[in-house]
Phi, psi and omega in degrees: 000150180284137181291141180288129180282136181226154175237146179244125178255121181261125180256111182252115179286156176289142179074207181279133179176176183269130177278135180241153178228142180235130179261131181232134179270166179298323179296319179296321178298316181296318180297318179297318180296317180298318179297320180296317179296317180298318179295320179297316179296321179297316179298318179297318179298316179297318180294317179298319179297317181295317179296316180299318180295320179296318179295318179298318179296320179296317179295319179298320179296316179296320180295319179295318178295320179296317179297322179296316178295321179296320178297320177297316181294321177298321179297316179298315182296320178297321177295318179295316179296321178297320179295318179295320179299317178296319180295316180297319179298320180291320179294321179295325178293327179278343182302317181295326177294318179295320178296324177298316178298327181277358181079026180252154177289147178301153177294132180301130179306326178293327176292319176299321180293342179297339180270004184246140178128168182272184181293149181263140178111172181285161179278150174276170178300321180298318180292324176297319180294317180296325184290348182285340180246155181297319180294318179296320178296320177297320179297318178295318179298319181291324178297318178297321180293318178297318179299320177297317180296322179297318179295319180292322179295319177296321177298316179295318180301317178295319180294316179295323179294320177296317179296320180298314179298319180294318180296319178298320179294319179296318179299316180296319180297317180293323179296330184262001178274123181290086194255006178234160174290129188283350179204160177274134180159184181264132176281118186252349180209142182254174176282125183206154178289326182217137172208159178282115181295132185293342182251312183278343177058038173229161180284120178222151176291148176239104191266042178185196176241149174246135178236116178284130180202162181289151176301134181095355177298133182297141171252126185251145175292128182276357182191169176295137178183185179234135180293120180273316182211150166233114191205167175261132187232058173052250185296331179268003175063216180288128183232152170239136179237128183240130178264120182260002182080171181057025177083004183263128178228140175241148180231148183226118185242170181066032185285150172274325183201141174263137181252008180230170178233164181300136179088354181282136176275138179232151177247163179303127180097351177290140175286124181244343182192182176232142180297141178213201179224029179293158182079207181266103182212142178274341181198163178299130175193168177253128170262123187237126180236152171231127178241140176241111184054040176084356181258125180300138180236157175288114183302334182294340178290340182260338186285121177265314179251115179280042184230162175269130176284124181294150180277000000 
């Protein structure tokens, strides 16, 4: 058999003392080395576990604080969304009143409900994951509420835009409606299909109103419009014709003088002429006509204020 290899370790103390020697076999060396390695690995494992636990605790603490801050922010956001929801609801309630002023039908309640509700379609994987926690579920609920508010806001924007266009159209229509008496004086003749002509003494239609007034009395534009013509028209003498748009035209006859020219824009109350007795007339007066798409109309149907607007 092969002799067992051994090592002798001599321990020499400093100064005077007894020298000792220790014999160690190869097997013993190997066992000691193995034990040292095992102890080292165990110590490393314990240290790693301790460090990992400390890191995990630190991360958990940060996560808890982050979740607490997230919950606070979600609460603030929910309050803000609730306030916006109340404001939108109040605006929607006023929407019908505005539409009424604009002459529009109220918004159908079913159309208003189209802006209410959550998202349509299946959830994504991300949404499923978020829904597993209370904070995530709150975030999903708030997202759905914001989407609903956006749809309702878009609905309101469209409704208000429609009301604005209608109101602007109504304002323009009222500005162009010949709604005042065009001159100061006595009304001596009405709109009629047949009347006895004061000069020819025969039955003829009278397609306007006559106002007796002194020569030089101002004639005022009864509405916004553009002067179409200034011309002489035989029996009605010097005439001014104003186009008010929307098919409405007014005419003024027997004038002494025109104060406007063709193409000139006039506003309600602007002086456009002076009363005279040009043409075939027994006395100074204004002949006033209103035509709608070329058809003579009774001017009194358009007059709102039977007064002269001061200049």
